[in-house]
C-alpha positions, -999 to +999 in steps of 0.1 A: -040-026-060-007-021-078-003+010-100+009-011-129-015-037-142+013-060-156+050-064-161+045-055-198+029-022-189+056-014-163+083-021-190+066+001-216+062+030-192+098+028-179+112+023-214+093+054-227+104+075-197+141+065-201+139+071-239+127+107-231+156+111-207+180+098-233+166+122-259+171+152-236+208+162-237+205+181-204+194+150-186+213+124-205+248+140-207+256+136-170+244+101-170+264+091-201+295+107-187+291+087-155+298+055-174+275+036-150+253+007-157+223+010-135+197-018-132+163-013-117+147-045-104+110-041-097+085-063-080+047-064-078+046-066-108+081-079-116+102-060-141+138-051-149+152-021-167+189-015-174+204+019-183+238+013-198+261+043-201+293+023-200+304+035-235+306+071-223+291+080-256+255+069-255+228+055-232+214+021-240+181+012-224+169-024-222+141-042-204+142-078-191+173-099-187+206-087-200+242-099-201+255-065-189+268-065-153+254-035-135+276-012-113+245-002-093+213-022-087+182-006-073+155-029-059+120-016-052+083-022-056+069-009-089+046+014-069+077+030-053+092+036-087+059+053-098+059+075-067+095+084-073+088+096-108+058+115-095+083+134-073+069+119-041+099+098-029+130+111-010+155+086-022+179+088+008+150+084+031+136+055+011+170+038+012+171+042+050+135+028+053+143-001+030+116+009+005+146+010-020+175-014-016+207-005-035+238-024-043+270-010-056+285+026-055+252+041-046+267+076-038+278+078-075+242+071-086+227+095-061+249+123-074+229+119-107+195+125-092+195+163-099+202+155-136+170+135-140+148+158-120+132+173-151+118+138-159+094+144-130+076+168-154+076+142-182+065+111-163+029+120-155+020+123-192+038+091-201+020+073-173-013+087-185-006+076-221-002+040-208-034+042-186-014+041-154-036+054-126 
């Protein structure tokens, strides 16, 4: 059984998580300065989250469809996203195994992984608040 019960639950959890990242200057500053637009495309259940740092001044988070063209797209099952935020996924290994498929300048995005590592501490509580098991 999937970790997320619906696309709506997936979107709420990811939006809350990325809002917490946005509100933490230590995590958000490197992302904003990257200027990247990263889109996460989830399946089982389906979902889409876009993190837009293209202004270089702020991070804009949106779920669902958007007109913004992402620099980097990350495709994965929703369960893989959950495992990632629980600190249980080695991204380079997941890319090699095909558990995560990436398009665009992936190396740029991978350089930002250390910046978001503190979110591993935040995610379990956000998941719990949304009844994610």
